C-alpha positions in Angstrom: 0.0 0.0 0.0 1.4 3.4 -1.0 2.1 6.2 1.5 -0.5 8.5 -0.1 -3.2 5.9 0.4 -2.3 5.4 4.0 -2.4 9.2 4.6 -5.8 9.5 3.1 -7.1 6.4 5.0 -5.9 7.9 8.3 -7.5 11.2 7.4 -10.9 9.4 6.8 -10.5 7.5 10.0 -9.9 10.7 12.0 -13.0 12.4 10.5 -15.1 9.3 11.3 -13.8 9.4 14.9 -14.6 13.1 15.1 -18.2 12.6 13.8 -18.9 9.7 16.1 -17.3 11.4 19.0 -19.5 14.4 18.5 -22.6 12.3 19.1 -24.2 12.3 22.6 -24.2 9.2 24.7 -27.0 7.9 27.0 -25.9 10.3 29.7 -26.5 13.3 27.3 -22.8 14.1 27.1 -20.7 14.0 23.9 -18.5 10.9 23.6 -15.4 13.1 23.0 -14.4 16.5 24.2 -15.4 19.3 21.8 -11.8 20.5 21.3 -10.7 16.9 20.6 -13.5 16.5 18.0 -12.5 19.7 16.2 -8.8 18.7 16.3 -9.5 15.3 14.9 -11.7 16.7 12.2 -9.3 19.4 11.1 -6.3 17.0 11.0 -8.4 14.5 9.1 -9.4 17.0 6.5 -5.8 18.3 6.1 -4.5 14.7 5.7 -7.0 13.9 3.0 -6.1 17.1 1.2 -2.4 16.5 1.4 -2.8 12.9 0.3 -4.9 13.8 -2.7 -2.7 16.8 -3.6 0.5 14.7 -3.4 -1.0 12.1 -5.7 -2.0 14.7 -8.3 1.4 16.4 -7.9 3.3 13.2 -8.7 1.1 12.5 -11.7 1.5 16.1 -12.9 5.3 15.8 -12.7 5.3 12.5 -14.5 3.2 13.9 -17.3 5.4 17.0 -17.6 8.6 15.0 -17.7 11.0 16.9 -19.9 12.9 14.9 -22.6 15.2 15.9 -25.4 15.3 14.4 -28.9 18.5 13.2 -30.6 19.4 13.2 -34.3 16.8 11.8 -36.6 17.2 9.3 -39.4 15.4 10.1 -42.6 13.1 7.3 -43.7 12.3 6.9 -47.4 10.0 4.4 -49.0 7.6 2.0 -47.4 8.3 0.7 -43.9 8.7 -3.0 -43.7 10.2 -3.5 -40.3 10.3 -2.0 -36.8 13.1 0.6 -36.9 14.6 3.3 -34.7 14.4 6.8 -36.2 15.9 8.7 -33.3 18.5 8.6 -31.9 20.8 7.4 -34.6 23.7 5.0 -34.3 26.8 6.6 -32.5 24.7 9.6 -31.4 25.5 11.5 -28.2 22.4 12.1 -26.1 21.1 13.7 -23.0 20.3 11.8 -19.8 16.6 11.6 -20.8 15.5 11.3 -24.4 12.5 10.3 -26.5 13.4 7.3 -28.5 11.3 7.2 -31.6 10.7 4.8 -34.5 8.4 3.4 -37.1 6.6 0.1 -37.7 4.8 -1.6 -40.6 1.1 -1.2 -41.0 0.4 -4.8 -40.2 2.5 -4.9 -37.0 0.6 -6.0 -33.9 3.2 -6.8 -31.3 4.4 -4.5 -28.5 7.6 -2.5 -29.1 10.0 -2.4 -26.2 13.3 -0.4 -25.9 15.9 -1.8 -23.6 19.3 -0.3 -22.8 22.5 -2.2 -22.0 25.2 -0.1 -20.3 28.7 -1.2 -19.5 27.4 -3.4 -16.6 26.2 -5.9 -19.3 22.6 -5.9 -17.9 19.4 -5.0 -19.7 17.0 -2.3 -18.6 13.5 -2.1 -20.1 12.4 1.5 -20.7 8.9 2.8 -20.1 6.7 5.9 -19.5 3.1 5.9 -18.3 2.0 2.9 -20.3 5.2 0.8 -20.0 5.1 -0.4 -23.6 6.2 2.1 -26.3 3.4 4.3 -27.5 2.2 3.2 -31.0 0.1 5.2 -33.4 -0.2 5.6 -37.2 3.0 3.7 -38.0 5.1 5.5 -35.4 6.2 4.5 -31.8 8.0 6.3 -29.0 9.1 5.8 -25.4 11.0 7.9 -22.8 14.5 6.5 -22.4 16.7 7.3 -19.3 20.4 6.9 -18.8 22.3 7.0 -15.5 26.0 6.6 -16.3 29.0 8.8 -16.7 29.7 11.2 -19.5 30.7 9.4 -22.6 29.5 6.0 -21.4 28.4 3.7 -24.2 25.0 2.1 -24.3 23.5 -0.5 -26.5 19.9 0.7 -27.3 18.0 -2.4 -28.3 14.5 -2.6 -29.8 12.4 -5.7 -29.2 9.1 -7.0 -30.5 7.3 -8.7 -27.6 4.3 -11.0 -27.4 1.8 -10.5 -24.6 3.7 -12.8 -22.2 7.0 -11.1 -22.7 5.4 -7.7 -22.5 3.7 -8.6 -19.2 7.1 -9.8 -17.9 8.8 -6.5 -18.7 5.9 -4.5 -17.1 5.8 -6.5 -13.9 9.6 -6.3 -13.7 9.5 -2.5 -13.9 6.7 -2.4 -11.3 8.8 -4.6 -8.9 11.9 -2.4 -9.4 9.9 0.8 -8.7 8.3 -0.7 -5.6 11.7 -1.7 -4.2 13.4 1.5 -5.5 16.1 -0.8 -6.8 17.0 -1.3 -10.5 19.3 -4.3 -10.8 18.8 -4.9 -14.5 18.1 -8.2 -16.2 20.7 -10.7 -17.2 20.6 -12.1 -20.7 19.3 -15.5 -19.6 16.4 -13.8 -17.8 15.1 -12.3 -21.0 11.7 -13.8 -22.0 11.6 -16.0 -25.0 8.7 -14.0 -26.5 10.9 -11.0 -26.9 12.7 -10.8 -30.3 15.5 -8.3 -30.9 14.9 -6.3 -34.1 17.5 -3.6 -34.0 20.5 -2.5 -31.9 22.4 0.7 -32.0 25.1 2.3 -29.9 24.8 5.7 -28.3 26.8 7.7 -25.8 25.8 10.1 -23.0 26.8 13.7 -23.7 26.9 14.6 -20.0 27.3 13.0 -16.6 23.9 11.4 -15.8 24.9 9.5 -12.7 22.4 10.1 -9.8 20.0 12.1 -12.0 17.1 9.7 -11.5 
């Protein structure tokens, strides 16, 4: 259970206690002292407001995440395979970029971007929807880097079936919950994920500790 839900739940509980405490018992006296009732009620309201506001604030920050765009590859002719358009191979990029690409009209599988830094582990990338956003033959996903300036990364694009896609999504959720991102070893990669393209990019600045 998240902290914001706990805060809201405690706020609701305090308000309920205040309302019940304000009722008169069989003796004709209120169950709780008036000052205590008012205190519980005010604290409960404030906790509910804070919990709700913090939730909206987090979502707002996520939606407003600022990303840069690397160099773009010019695509000519019909698209017959999933391909990266930006960044391009050997590009130098910021700590947080928007990886973009194209896919054929008949393509139905999910598109996932994974990065492999110098620790030789694989890190699936996601934004709000986990899988790359696909529409009208184009896809994109926020991609984050956390290494030193000039560090080399393999940026790898995968086609994933529903099982592989679910694995990547649940892996990201577990990492976020634990606030620990150990990466995946090659043997942990799901069989339903097929590599379709791999390029090498470099960080243009020190990104360590940014995220």
